[in-house]
NUKEPA-84808 format. One record per residue: residue in one letter; x, y, z of N, C-alpha, C in turn. Coordinates in steps of 0.001 Angstrom, whole numbers, plus 524288, in hexadecimal, padded with zeros to 5 digits. Layout:
N
aXYZXYZXYZ ...
% end
This chain:
411
m54913DC1D935D60547F6DBCE5359A85448FDBD9F3558D d546A2DBB3D350D554404DBC8234C1C54070DB73534AD2 i53B93DB8AB34B7F537E2DB3A034B64536D1DB1B2345A7 k53769DB60D341F75370EDB4BE33C1153B14DB10533A55 n53F8DDAFEC33CA254356DACCD33B61542F2DA80F33E1E l53FACDA6793415353F54DA21A3435D53AD2D9E713405D p53C1FD999933EAE538A6D969833BD8534C9D933B33F73 c53119D97023410A52C3ED94773442852759D979E343F5 l52385D9589346C051F6FD9848347F751FE8D9A0334E10 v51DCFD9E9134E9451D96DA04635458517CEDA18C35666 c5166FD9F6035ABA5119DD9FEC35C9151239DA25136221 a50F59DA691362F650EFDDA963367A150A6EDAADB369CB l50A99DAAD336F8A5055FDAC143726E506D9DB15F37545 k503A7DB4D23743F50428DB9D7376E14FFB8DBB6E37AD0 e500E0DBD5D37ED24FD2ADBEEE382E84FF2ADC3FD384DD e4FA66DC813384874FAF6DCCD83862E500C8DCFAB383AC s500CEDCE3D37E2D50575DD10637B0150A93DCEA037CCB r50B27DC9C837EFC5103FDC7C53804D51013DC1C637E4C v5141BDC0B237C3451450DBBB737A915159FDB79437FAD m511C5DB41337F9B511DFDB0B53847D51374DAAB63830C e513CADA9FB37DD751532DA49B37C4051670DA522376A1 i51A78DA1DF3757E51C9ADA1DC3705551E4FD9C4B36EA5 r51D56D9AF53696451EA1D95F03686B52103D95B336271 l524D8D931A361F152768D92F535CAF526A6D8DC035A5A e525A1D8CB5355215253AD87BA352C25277CD885734D8D p52B72D84E434D3A52E9FD85033486552B5CD8351343C2 r52CBDD865033ECF5285AD859033ABD52A9FD80183382A s52F53D7E323393D531A2D7990336DE52EA5D7451338C8 g52C12D748833CF9528F5D6FFB34000525C4D70F5344AE n52146D6ECE3442D51DCCD7015348F251FC4D6D3B34DBE s51E05D6ED03530451F0DD6BEB3565F51C11D675535857 i51ECCD6322359CF51B5AD5E0235B89518AED5E6235FB9 l518D4D627A362DF51682D625A36786510A0D61D6366DF g50DBBD5DA1369FF50873D5C98369705076BD589A36500 n50A81D57C5361EB5094AD533A35E5F508F9D4D71360D7 i5059DD4A7635E56504D9D44FC36010506DDD419735BD1 y50972D3D8335D6950BBAD391235A0250AD0D347835C8A v50B8FD2FEF3583850C37D2AB2359EE51244D2A5335B30 g513E0D293735F8D5191DD27E1360F151A5BD22F93623A q51FA5D21ED36267521A4D1CE536370525C0D1CCD3684B v52467D19F736C3652809D19E13706052D37D173636F16 e531A5D1A9B36F2F536E0D17F136DE2539A7D15A0372C3 k538F9D17B63774253B27D169437BFA53923D183F38078 v53898D14BA384535362CD15CF3891B53AE0D155138D80 a53B22D1AAB38F8053ED5D1AE63939C53CBED1BE4398A3 d53C8AD175F39B97539EDD17723A0CC53D1AD1A313A445 n54183D1B153A4B3544DBD1E7B3A83A543FBD23BD3A84C i5418ED25953A3B154054D2B363A39E53A3ED2BE73A366 k5377DD27A43A360531B0D27A83A2BE53024D294539E35 a53253D285C3998B5311DD2AA83947E531BED272738FEC a52F83D284838BAD52FC4D25213886153178D28A238372 f5340AD27AB37F4653558D2A6037AA6532B5D28AB37663 v52F49D2BA4373DD52BBAD2A7536F8352CF7D2D3336A87 r52D29D29ED3668452DC2D2C1C36236528F1D2DD835F29 f5281BD330035CE352364D34FF35AB8524A2D37A4355D0 g52147D372135216521E1D39BB34D4B527B3D390E34AF1 n52907D3D9E3485952E01D3E6C346545311AD420E34A36 e52F1CD428F34EFC531C0D45E0352AF535F7D43C735606 g53682D3EC1355AB53A9DD3CA6359CD5379AD3AF835E25 n53B15D3B34362A6537FAD388E3674D5366CD3D2536AF1 g53274D3B0636E9153099D3E7A372A6530E4D3BD73785A y52FDBD3EA937C1E5309AD3CB63813952B9AD3BCB382EC f52A08D36B3384DB52562D34FB386BD524D0D338E38C05 p523DFD369638F63523FDD34BF395E852009D2F9D39636 l52208D2BFA398E551FF3D2641399F9519B6D277139C47 e51995D2BD239F5C5143AD2C943A21A5105AD2D8239E51 e511BBD2EF539A0E50DA4D2FB93957150B70D2ADF39395 a50EF2D26BA3947950D00D213E39257507BAD1F74394A7 q50611D2194398C1500B1D1F5039B8F4FBD4D2088397B1 h4FC68D24D1394914F84ED25EF390F14F9F5D25E038B37 v4FD5AD22C7389B04FFFBD22743847A4FB5ED1FB3380F1 i4FB19D227537C4D4F7B1D2007378974FB3CD1CB93740A y4FAECD1773374A44FE65D14A53704D4FB79D144636B80 t4FE5DD1341367144FBB6D124E3625E4FA02D0C6436217 a4F6D5D0B7B35E264F3A4D063D35DFE4F68CD01E435E6A g4FC3DD01F535CD54FE6BCFD5C35CC44FFF0CFB2D3631B r4FFC0CFED93668C50130CFD4836C2C4FD90CF97536F08 k4FEB8CF525371364FC00CF1DB373E54FD97CF0E537A26 g4FA9CCEFA437D194FC62CEE8B381E74FCF4CF3D4384F4 n4FD59CF36438A834FE54CF80F38E155040CCF7D038FCD a507DFCF62038CB250D89CF61838E8750F3BCFBBE38EF4 p51303CFC61391EC514F4D0297392B35171CD03C738E02 l5177ED08D738E0D51A5DD0B8C388F851F31D090E387B1 h51FE1D082538318525CAD05AA380CD52743D072837BFA a52C2ED069A37B3B52E5BD088E375ED52B13D05FC370C0 g52949D08E336D76526D4D06A43688F520F2D07F7368BE d51FDFD09A836D8751A46D0B1636DB4518A7D0F8636A5A e513CFD10413680D51287D1490364C450E0DD175B36840 i50EA1D1C973698A50AE4D1EDA36CD9509ECD249136A5A l50570D278E36CB250494D2C2736A325060BD305336E2F v50918D33C136BB150C41D37B636F7850B13D3D7136D1B q50B07D41333713750A86D46A736FD750F23D4975371FB v511CFD4CD236E67515D2D508337059513F6D5415374B8 s51643D532F378C551412D568F37D6B5179FD5AE137E85 r51C1ED5AB137CF7520BCD5E6637E08524D1D5E4B379C1 d5263DD63933779452A4FD6411373F952F0FD626737656 a53266D6068372EA538C8D5ED1373AC53A6FD64B537666 m53DE9D636837A6153FFBD682C37D1A54526D668B37E15 k549B1D6A0437CBB54E6BD6A7D37E955505ED642F37E93 g55031D62593797C55270D5CF0378A654F68D58B237AD4 k54AAAD59F437DCF54790D555638010542F7D542237B27 l54218D4EFA37BDD53DD5D4D6B377BE538FED4F4F3783C p5358ED4FF03755752FE2D5208375B152CF7D4D6C379E0 s52A1FD505337CA5526A6D4C523803A5211CD4AD337D5A l52007D460737E5851B54D43C237BA55178BD419538023 s512EDD41C837EF850F7CD406D381D150AE9D3CE637FDB s50929D38DD382DE50498D360D380CA4FF4CD377E382D0 n4FEC7D3C4D3852E4FA75D3F09386714F920D42413828D l4F5E3D40AD37E5A4F595D437C37A3E4F1D4D484D37B74 n4F36ED4DB337A094F004D50BE37A664EDB0D54C837588 f4E837D544D375114E651D56D2370684E3B2D5BBE37224 t4E65DD5FED370234E513D64FC3731B4E1B3D690036FB7 g4DDF5D6ACE371E64D9CFD6EDD36EA84DAAFD7360371C3 k4D720D7770370214D6C0D7C57373614D445D7C8337887 y4D0A6D78A4378AE4CDD0D782937DCC4CE95D732A3812C l4D09BD6EDF37E574D160D69E4380A24D5EBD675637E88 v4D748D6335382984DC65D60C23810F4D9D6D5ABA38240 l4DAEDD57B937E174DA01D51E637EEE4DEE6D4E913801E t4DF12D4B973840C4E409D48C1385C44E347D432538582 t4E6F9D40523839C4E68BD3A9E384264E8A2D37C9388BF g4EB84D3AC038BFD4EE39D38253904A4EA4FD38E63957B n4E9F3D3D86396E24E5C4D3EEC39AD34E010D3EA839959 k4DD79D3B57399F64D7B5D3A97398124D406D3D9B39B0D k4D5B5D40CC39EB54D236D43753A2AD4CF98D48A839FDA f4CBA4D4AEE3A2A74C9A7D50BB3A0DA4CBE1D54243A3F2 g4CEA4D58923A1D54D127D5C953A4C54CFE4D62723A29D l4D01ED665E3A5F74CFC7D6B193A4464D42BD6EE93A566 s4D537D73583A2BB4D940D76133A3E04D88ED788A3A8D1 s4DD02D794A3AC294DBE8D7B7F3B19F4DBA0D81D63B0F4 k4DBEBD845D3AC004DB21D8A4F3AB754D4F9D8B163AAA9 l4D188D86C83AA154CC66D87A13A9184CA0ED899A3ADD1 s4C591D8CB33AE294C2F3D8DCF3B2C04BF15D895A3B43F g4BD80D89353B8A24B954D85CC3BB524B4E5D85C23B749 e4B33BD8A413B5954ADFFD8A4B3B27B4AFB9D877E3AD08 d4B485D89043AB434B58BD86633A59D4B631D80F13A5C7 r4B8E7D7F843AAB14B9B7D7A093AB554B41DD76633AB30 s4B086D78243AEA84ABEFD76833AF0C4A8C3D75F93A9BD r4A8D9D7AC63A69D4A5B2D7A143A1AC4A89AD766539E3C l4AD8ED764139D934B032D732139A114B01CD6D1E39AE9 s4B052D6C323A01E4AF92D668C3A1ED4AA46D64A23A082 k4A68CD67FE3A0DB4A0BDD661739F934A096D64B6399A6 w4A2C3D68D5396594A2A7D67B1391524A5C0D625F38EFA l4A964D6125392BE4AC51D5C523913E4AB3CD578839472 e4A795D573A3976B4A6EFD537439AEF4A545D4EA3398A7 n4A23ED4EF0394494A19AD48FA391E34A668D46E638F4C e4A9B5D4A2238D594AECAD47F638AB14B1D6D46B438F14 a4B23ED49563938A4B67CD47F5397C34B4A9D431F39A17 a4AF93D420A39A3B4ADBFD3D6039D674ADFBD380439A69 k4AF87D38FC3956D4AFAED3454392454B395D305F39493 p4B28CD2AC33959A4B5B4D282D3992F4B9D5D2530394FC d4B8A7D253538F894BC70D223038C3E4BF53D25A1388D2 k4BFDDD2B0838A174C2F1D2E3A386754C852D2D2A38753 e4CBE1D2DF5382EA4D17FD2D22383154D4E1D316238499 y4D253D362F3852C4D502D3ACE385494D288D3DDD38A1E g4D57DD41D338BD64D3BCD45C1390084D293D4A3338DAC i4D0AFD4E8038FD34CF61D532338E1D4D0F2D56F839253 v4D3C5D5B3638FB34D581D5FBF393974D332D647B3913A v4D0A7D681C394DD4CD0CD6CA9393094D18AD70E339304 r4D2D7D73FE38F7C4D66BD77DD38F3E4D3CAD7D783919D t4D769D8126393184D567D85FC394B54D223D88CE39120 n4D314D882538B284D030D8AF73871C4CAE2D88E638656 a4CA13D84C8388EC4C474D827C389144C059D86C138B71 a4C2B2D899738F294BF09D8CCB3925E4BBD4D90CF38EC8 d4BD12D927A38B2F4BACED95C83872A4B85CD9302381BD a4B84CD8E69382104B64CD8ADC37DBC4B08ED8A0737F08 s4AD96D890B37AA54A866D86EE37B8E4A85CD81D537AE8 k4A48BD7F3237CBE4A340D797437E364A4C8D765F37836 e4A264D79273744C4A1FFD773636EEF4A8F9D773336D37 e4AB1DD7B0B36E264B103D7ADB36CBB4B3D8D76CD36FD7 v4B394D7602374ED4B64AD7264377B64B51ED6D5C3760D i4AF44D6B893758A4ADA2D65F0373194AF80D654936D9A r4B033D695136A4A4B25DD68A6365364B78AD67B236473 e4BACBD6A253680C4BFB9D6945368E64C093D639236B2C l4BDE7D61EE36E974BE71D5D053717E4BE3AD58AD36CD7 e4B9B9D595C369644B91CD555C364D64BDEED55C73612F y4BF78D59ED360744C436D5A5235D154C98AD582D35F53 l4CA68D58C6363CF4CEC6D55923671B4CDC4D50153672D k4C96AD4E72367294C858D48653672A4C975D462A3628E k4C81DD492C35E9B4C9D9D46BE3597F4CF61D470235864 i4D2D4D4A8835A444D807D4A5C359934DA5FD467035D82 y4D894D454A361C14D9DAD414A365204D8F0D3B43362C1 t4D488D3B2F360CC4D38DD35D135E604D74BD35AE35939 k4D7B8D396C3560E4DB1CD3848351964E154D377C35314 t4E2BAD39EB357644E7F4D3933359304E951D348335D35 a4E5EAD354E361CB4E80FD31333657C4E4F2D2BA8364D1 v4E0D8D2BAA361B84DDC3D26B5360864E04CD24AF35BAC l4DEFAD27023580E4E022D24F3352564E6D1D2511351EB g4E948D28E4354E14EE7BD287F353EC4F1ABD246B355DA r4EEC3D200E358B94F18FD1BA435A874F313D17633561D n4F026D18D3351CB4F0E0D14FA34C744F44AD17C83481F r4F6AAD1CC134A2D4FABCD1E82347284FF72D1C9E347B2 t50350D1CF4342C050826D1ADB3439750BF7D1D97346D1 c50FD9D1B7E349045145FD1CCC34C2C516D0D226934A20 f516D7D25D334E1351947D2B7D34BF6515A5D2F1934961 s51088D2D56348C550C7BD30703461250B61D363C349A0 l50AD0D3AC53467E50935D3FDC349E150305D3F153498D l500D1D3E6334E304FB34D3D8E34EF24F8D9D41B934EDA q4FB36D462B350E04F814D4B65352144FC34D4F8135249 e4FBFED53CA34EBF5005FD57D834F5F4FE05D5CD2351D0 a5007AD5EBA3558B4FF6ED63A33589D4FE6BD67F7354D4 e4FA94D6AC9356734F969D6F98354354FDC3D7364353CC p4FE68D765734F7950310D7A4234F0D50311D7D5435463 f5069AD7F00355B750786D817735A2C5053DD876435B79 y50442D899935714500C6D8E73357074FBC0D8CCB357AC i4F957D8868355E74F3CBD880B3572C4F388D861235C9F s4F665D832035EA74F63FD815D3646D4F6F1D85F736809 a4F949D8A6B366AD4FA34D8EC3369BC4F4B2D919336A26 v4F23AD924C3656A4EC9AD93D7365044E88DD910036812 r4E9A0D8B863674F4E5C4D88A6369FF4E604D88E036FC9 d4EAB7D894A371C14EB8FD896F377534EA86D8E3237A36 a4EA8CD92CA376B34E965D975D379364E3CCD97FE37ABE y4E306D9ACB37FBD4DE37D9B84381AC4DB68D9FEF37E53 s4D716D9D9C37C674D3D2DA0A2378754D293DA6BF379E6 n4D0DEDA70C37E644D005DAC9937FB94D41BDB07D38056 d4D8BBDAE3B3811D4DD2BDB1C93816D4DFC0DB29137B9E v4DDF2DB007377E04E02FDB0FB372684DD50DB5A737025 k4E021DB96436EC64DE33DBDEA36C784DF15DBE283665A e4E3ABDBBB5364DE4E4EFDBBB535F204E833DB71A35E51 i4E914DB4E335A044EBAEDB194357EA4EE6DDB36D352ED v4F359DB42A352BD4F594DB65F34D604F96DDB2F234BA8 t4F999DB35B346464FE48DB04A343794FEABDB2E833DFD d503D7DB2D333CA95051CDB47D336D650681DB0BC33321 i50552DAB5B334575063FDA76B3311B501A9DA53D32EDE p50044DA57E32A0C4FB8EDA39B328034FA40D9E0F328CF e4FDC9D9B03328984FCCDD94AD32A474FB51D946932F78 v4FD21D9738333944FC78D96C9339164F662D995E33974 y4F4E9D9D87336FF4F06AD9FD03374C4ECD0D9C3A3352D h4ECB5D9946331DD4E8E6D95FE32FDF4E7DFD91E23336B k4EBE9D8F61335074EB4ED8B2B338754E8B6D8C5E33DAE l4E9E6D911D33F6F4E723D9391344064E1ACD93BD3435B q4E074D970533E9C4DBC3D973D33CDB4D7CDD924833CFB e4DA79D8E7E33AE94D773D896C33B0E4D619D87A833FDE y4DA70D8798343394D9A7D8587348F54D5DAD882334BBB l4D5B3D8D5934BC34D24AD90F534EF14CD1DD909C34CCB t4CCA4D8F64348454C71AD8FAD345DA4C3F9D8ABF34732 e4C79FD85DA347F74C5BAD8135349BA4C4A8D80D534FA8 f4C936D8209352014C974D81EF358344C800D85DF35BBB s4C9A1D8A72359794C819D8EF935C724C68FD93DA359D4 p4C1A6D9389358144BF97D97013548F4BFA5D9C9B35790 s4BFA7D9CE635C344BF5EDA27A35F4F4C4A6DA4AB35DFE l4C859DA27935DE14CDE9DA46B35CF84CF05DA6673572A s4CC55DA3E4353004CDD7DA45434DB54CDB0DAA5334CA9 e4C9E4DAD1434E4A4C9F2DB33534D314CE94DB5AA34ECD r4D176DB359352F64D65BDB638354C84DB06DB4903525A l4DA6CDB21A34E784DF00DB08134B574E08DDB4663466B v4E496DB6C5346CF4E692DBAF5343594EB51DB93F34000 f4EA6FDBA6E33B0A4EF0FDB9F8337D04F247DBF043374B y4F79DDBF3D3390B4F9F7DC3FB339204FD23DC4C33334F e4FD65DCA00331364FEE2DCA1232C51501C7DCF7632BAD d5040ADD1CC32F6E50724DD62F32FE650C8DDD52832E85 s50E93DD627329AC51345DD47D3280551803DD81E32A59 l5162DDDCEC32BF351A0BDE18D32D6851B82DDF6E333BD l51821DDD1C336BE518FEDDBB433BF3517CFDD6C833CCD p51BBEDD2EA33C6651AE5DCD4B33CE351899DCC443426F l5152FDC8BA342A2511D0DC66B346DE515C8DC58B34C07 y51A24DC33B34ACF51D91DC20034F4052055DC6E8351FB k520CADCB0334E81522CADD0303516051E37DD2B9353A6 l51A14DD1FA35154514ADDD4C73542F513FFDD3293596E h515A2DCDDF35A4651484DCB7C35F9151996DCA2B3623A s51DC5DCC53361295229DDCCD936349524C7DC7263654C l52464DC3C7361AC52584DBE723624C52BA6DBDC4362CE e52E4EDC15A35F375338FDC14D35F2853636DC29C364CC s53343DC61B3677753514DC7D536C4B533E6DC32C37104 a52FE3DC0A536FBD52E80DBCA7372E353289DB80F37275 l53448DB73436E725379BDB25F36DB353D17DB48237014 e53EC1DB92336F4A542ABDBB2F371DC5435DDBB1937799 e53EC5DBC66379E053DE5DBBAA37EF953EDBDB62D38187 i53CB3DB26437E1453D9DDACE537F82542F5DAB693805C q54673DADC937D4854BDDDAC8437C1E54F25DAF613813C r54CD8DB2AD384CA54F88DB5673885A54E7DDB34838DA3 e552D5DB2C83906A551CADB113395CB54F84DB4E639944 k550CADB9153987A54E9FDBE3D39C1A54A1ADBFED39981 v5459DDC0DB39CD354119DC36B39B1A53F68DC7E039F52 w53F5EDCC7139CCE53E81DD0E639FE75383EDD1283A14B m5369EDD3323A5A253149DD47A3A6F853030DD9FF3A723 k52B6DDDBD73A6BA52A06DE0FE3A6E052B5FDE4453AB50 n52BE9DE1303AFBD52D0EDE3DB3B4FC5327EDE4A23B54D g53652DE2523B18453BFEDE2BD3B22B53E52DDDEF3B3BE g53C0FDDAC23B68C53DD7DD5BC3B82C53EC5DD27B3B2A1 f54148DCDE73B323541A1DCA903AE9154259DC4D73B086 l54161DC1873ACC15416BDBB673ADDE546DBDB9713AB72 m548C4DB5B23AD1B54D76DB3443AA1854AF8DAD1A3A9AC i54B52DABA53A4EF54892DA72D3A3DC54C8BDA3523A152 q54DFDD9ED73A39255251D9B253A19B55034D95F93A1BA q55152D936339E8854F17D8DCF39D1D553BFD8A2B39D5C t552F1D863A3A0E155763D82603A1685551CD7D1339FE8 e55841D78CF39FFD5568CD736B39EA65522CD716F3A278 a551B2D73163A73D54F12D712F3AAE754A4FD74E03AC3E f54B05D79EB3AC2A546BCD7C803AD4F54763D82853AA89 v54378D85A33AB58543C6D8BC23A9E55442DD8F033AF48 s54784D92293AEAB548DDD95D93B2B0546B0D9B8D3B199 i54408D9DBA3B4F6541E5DA3063B37E5439FDA6383B8BA d54668DAAEA3B845547F2DAE163BC3A54622DB2FC3BC40 v5430CDB4C33C043540E5DB9873C0AE544A8DBDDB3C32A n545E5DC2A73C094548FFDC6003C25254654DCBB43C2A4 s547DDDCF0E3C666544C9DD3FC3C6C9546EADD7943C2D9 g54BF9DD6F83C0D454DD3DD9893BC4E54E0DDDF7F3BD25 k54ABFDE2313B8F054B63DE8103B90C545E7DEABC3BC63 y5433CDE69B3BF3B53F60DE89E3C15B54064DED9F3C5A9 t53D2BDF2203C52753E39DF6C73C7F053A63DF8E53CBC3 g536E5DF4803CCEE53266DF5F23D05B53445DF7C33D5C6 k5313DDFB593D90A53293DFDD43DD6D52FABDFAFA3E204 k52D84DF6D43E10B52AACDF41A3E59252DFEDF1103E834 k52C33DEEB23ECA552FA2DEB5B3F0BC53179DE6B83EDF1 a535FADE4603EF1E537D4DDFE23EC805342ADDB4A3EB55 e530DDDDA313EF6552D46DD53A3EF4252975DD6BA3EAB0 e52768DDBE43EAE4523A6DDD473E6FB525B4DDD713E196 t52AE3DDEB13E0E652D48DDF5B3DB4552DC1DD9FC3D9A9 y5302FDD64A3DD5752FDADD0793DBE452AD8DCE0B3DA0E r5272FDCF803DCE95228EDCD813DB6952023DCECB3D671 e520C0DD4303D51151F5FDD5F83CF7A522BCDD3A73CBBE i52790DD3083CC2B52AAFDD0B03C8745296EDCA873C7BE n528F6DC7F83CBBB5279DDC2573CAB452193DC1D13C90D l51E9FDC5823CA58518A3DC47F3C6F85193BDC59A3C14C e51C57DC8C23BFD351D17DCA4C3B97E51FF8DC5863B781 a52422DC3AE3BA4D526DDDBFAB3B8C55238BDBA643B787 a51FE3DB9C03BB5551C74DB5033BAD6519A0DB5083B640 g51748DB99C3B3B65151EDB9A53AF13518D4DB9243AAB9 e51D6BDBB7F3A9C4520D8DBA2B3A6DF522EDDB6383A5B2 i52465DB2C03AAB8525DCDAD2D3AA62521B7DA9903A78E a51CA8DAAA43A95F5192CDA7C03A62451960DA8803A01F r51A32DAC7D39EE551A09DAEEF3994D51FC2DABED39687 q5237ADAC0339962528A2DAAD2396EE527F1DA4CA396B5 v525AADA2A139A0B52572D9C54399C4521E9D9B39394FC r51DE5D9DA53944451B45D9BDE38FCE51DDED9E3038A71 l51FE5DA2D638A70522D4DA4C538683526D6DA18D38443 r52A05D9F63387C552EBFD9C6B3868F52DC1D9688385DD n528B2D955D387FA52727D8F133889952AF9D8C5938BD5 l52C2CD8EBE3910552FC9D8C8D394E152C2BD8809397B4 s52E36D831D3986752AEED7F5E39B2152ED4D7C4039F04 g52C85D78CE3A10152F30D752A3A53E52F67D78663AA51 i533D4D77D63AD6853417D7A133B34853649D80153B22C i53376D83643B425534D3D892D3B41F535DDD8B3D3B950 l53A02D8D163BA6053B84D8F6F3BF5153BB5D94CA3BF37 v5389AD98313C2E35384AD9D8E3C2D253A69D9F633C81D d53E80DA3353C6E4540AEDA61C3CB9053F54DAB8B3CC55 f53A4ADABB73CE9D5383EDB1D53CF5A53B34DB3CD3D344 i53ACCDB9543D45153D31DBC073D7EB53A92DBA903DD00 n53D85DB9603E0B753BC2DB7AA3E60F53811DBB4D3E8EA m53425DB9D53EAE9530BADBD903EDF452F7FDBAFE3F2B4 e52FBDDBE073F75C52EBBDBC283FC7D52904DBB4F3FDED n525D4DBE773FB3F51FCBDBDFB3FCF251DD9DB9293FAA8 p51B87DB5433FD835190DDB0CC3FB8551449DB1E43F77B d511E5DB55E3F94950C9FDB6FD3F65F50E84DB8FF3F021 h5132ADBB7E3F0DE514BEDBD083EB5E516DEDB8733E7F4 r51925DB4513EA4F51AE3DAFA43E789515B4DAC563E635 d511E0DAC3F3E9CE50D7ADA9703E7F050AABDAC273E334 e50A17DB11D3E3EB5085DDB4013DF3D50AB9DB3663DA52 l51017DB3593DA8A512FFDB2CC3D5EC511A6DAD8B3D2C8 f51129DA9373D72651098DA3B23D53750BBFDA30F3D218 h50767DA5DF3D47750259DA5A13D2065022BDA9363CD4D v504ADDACD23CD065043FDB07E3C803507F0DAD7C3C385 l50C0BDAAEC3C45550E3CDA8153C0C650B28DA3A33BF03 q507DADA0CB3C240504F5D9CB63C0C7500C8D9EB63BD56 k4FE3DDA3693BE514FA6EDA6053BAB54FC3EDA7143B537 y500F8DA8C03B52A50379DA9BA3AF795044DDA4733ACF9 l50637DA0603B04050731D9B5A3AD6E5022DD98973AB22 r4FDCAD99C43AE154F8AFD974A3AB744F7A7D98EE3A6E2 k4F9B3D9D0F3A4744F910D9F2739ED24FB43D9BB639B26 d4FF34D98A139D175020AD95B93983D4FF53D909A3973E s4FED0D8F90391D54FCA0D8B673906F4FEE0D85B539214 v5050ED8632393075081ED82303943950756D818C39A41 k50705D7CB439BD55067FD7BE63A19050B0DD7E403A496 c50A04D81C93A7B050E1BD84913AAE450C54D85EE3AFE4 k510FDD84E33B43250EADD84313B9BE512CED86C23BD4B a511DED8A903C08651562D8B9E3C46B51503D87953C93D v5191DD86563CA85518EAD81D93CEB25197DD83653D453 d51DB0D85AF3D58151E33D882E3DA6B52333D8BC53DA8E i52489D8D813DF58528E0D91243E02C52B90D8EBA3E3D2 t53095D8D443E29D53485D8A4D3E59A5362AD8D823EA6E p53892D8B5A3EEC553B1CD8DD53F2EC53E82D91AE3F127 l540FFD91603ECBD5453BD95273EAD0542DAD995E3E757 n53D6FD99DA3E826539EBD9D7A3E4C853A0FD9D573DEB2 i53B26D98473DD3153ACFD96D33D7D35351FD94EB3D6B7 l532E4D97A23D1FC52E2BD95AE3D0B152F5FD913A3CC5F e52C0BD8D6F3CE5552C74D883B3CA1C52709D886C3C6C5 m52848D880C3C23C52378D87583BEA6524E5D835B3BA30 t5213ED81223B843521E6D7D233B37051DFDD7E953AE91 r52022D7D333AA2A51D08D7E2D3A5E651E05D79033A235 k51964D76833A0E151953D728139D1751D11D72BF3981A k5205CD6EFE3972852332D6F28392C152049D6C3338E60 i51FC8D6F4038A4651C98D6DE83851A52042D6F2438041 r5219FD741738024524C9D75A037B615296DD776337DA8 r52DEDD77D037ACA53334D79F137C355327ED7F9637D3E p536ACD823737FE2536CFD87953807353688D8AAB37B06 v53512D8EED37A9E534F4D92CA375AC53A42D92E6374A3 i53DD6D94AD3787954367D959C3772E5462FD90D637404 e544C9D8C363755A546F4D872B372125449DD87AE36C57 d53FE1D88EF36BF353D8FD89EE3666A54110D8E7C36375 i54200D928A3669D54465D96D83634554A9CD94E536215 r54C59D920F364FD5520AD9171363E055233D8D5535FB6 e54E70D897435F4E54EB9D862035AFA54D95D8874355D6 l549C0D8BF93568F548C3D8EAC3511354D06D926B34EF3 q54F70D9485352895540FD98163517D5585BD947834F3C q5595BD901D3518355CF2D8CA934F2A55B6AD8B0234A08 n556B5D88EF3497F555D1D870834472554FED8AF933FBB n554A3D903334193553B9D94A333E8C55911D955933BF1 g55D80D948C3402956239D96AA33E535651FD927733AED t563B1D8D8F33BCE5656CD898D33825562A7D887B3338A e55DF1D89553330F55BA8D885732DE855A15D8D2E32AF6 q55AF0D917732E2055A73D972032B3E554A6D97A1328F6 k550E3D965132CF354B56D96E632B4B549DDD9C3532CEB s545C7D9DD432A1454373DA2E232BC653D70DA25332B63 s53A75DA45132FDA534E6DA45B3307453315DA8DF332AA a52EB7DAB95330F852BF9DAFA833399526BBDAE2433484 d5258EDAA52337695203CDA8493394451F74DA91D33EE1 s51B0DDAAE1340AC519FFDAB5A3455C51371DAABC34682 d51280DA91734B3650C8ADA82B34C4C50BE4DA9AA351A2 i5073FDAD08352B25067DDAEE935815500A0DACFB35973 c50021DAB1835DDE4FB79DA973360324FAA8DAD4C364DA e4F7CDDB14B364D94F71CDB56F3694A4F1A0DB50736BC3 
% end
């Protein structure tokens, strides 16, 4: 696949020399995911427990009625009547449009930093489950005064990244997020209908922001504009990472070839994925769910069948976790591992898969193994699968005859 002919920016995350995540962003327009608008309710559909809300110039979005319990109305709304057509409310795009479905909107506005998230819906104080007990205790003490305020209109969630931050960095970010909250969620109530109150950060900045700082060895880009924006962001919000930002200038070896991004995009488009041990995965996406089948393939081990299946399944667990991230698969995911008779081996497989899934920045969970030995897992829907981005870009490139050779790597 020829990246240079795709009119987009490419952002990739590499771990141990392998591309783990990749995201494409058309140069013709930024994603609206995370944007906050003053929307107007066009229709309330009680039968499907949803409302359709018009926002900005983007058309309509799907708004679950359960969100109405913490909705923020504009200043013109009076009384406590249920949500109805004509109401103007503050909404945030919480999920991209997918397969003809409208984008999802939320009234629980999220203001995300590197260490903290402020939320308008849930006004409680919470900490990432990935934080250790010691970190949770220390961070709770730093923020106890803010968390105990009885009149605050927002909640606070402490992110995993806060484990390596100083008290000064956490408090400084809290004050910054509170200013953004006031500008958007408080003063925004007086803005005109369809106003864009808060535009989400460029996707490459959010990728750097969400990366666990200790794991980031290098941030590389070959685009001057992207380099300068990342430099400004890191200098202000993450000085410890600013020294790891590198501008790539080798014209003989393009950045996307150096990091094998074309191979990663080709891999995403294939249903069959070979593993090192000779086994392979078959990945198929339907309207209802994603199906992943584990096969022994060319495995030539001389061990007994049970041990052979155990080794194939354990390697498959790591590869499945990677493929889910790489392809940005979401919703219900059903995995048909090779059957194992030993219950200890099944338990081991389940826990190993959970360990790999915890590395995913998107909420992902292994649920259980059914009586038919099918493992059920779920992954939160936020953005559409990468394969859909590829197909749209290829289609647009074919009709408009555009050419671009831009790439950005967050490693």
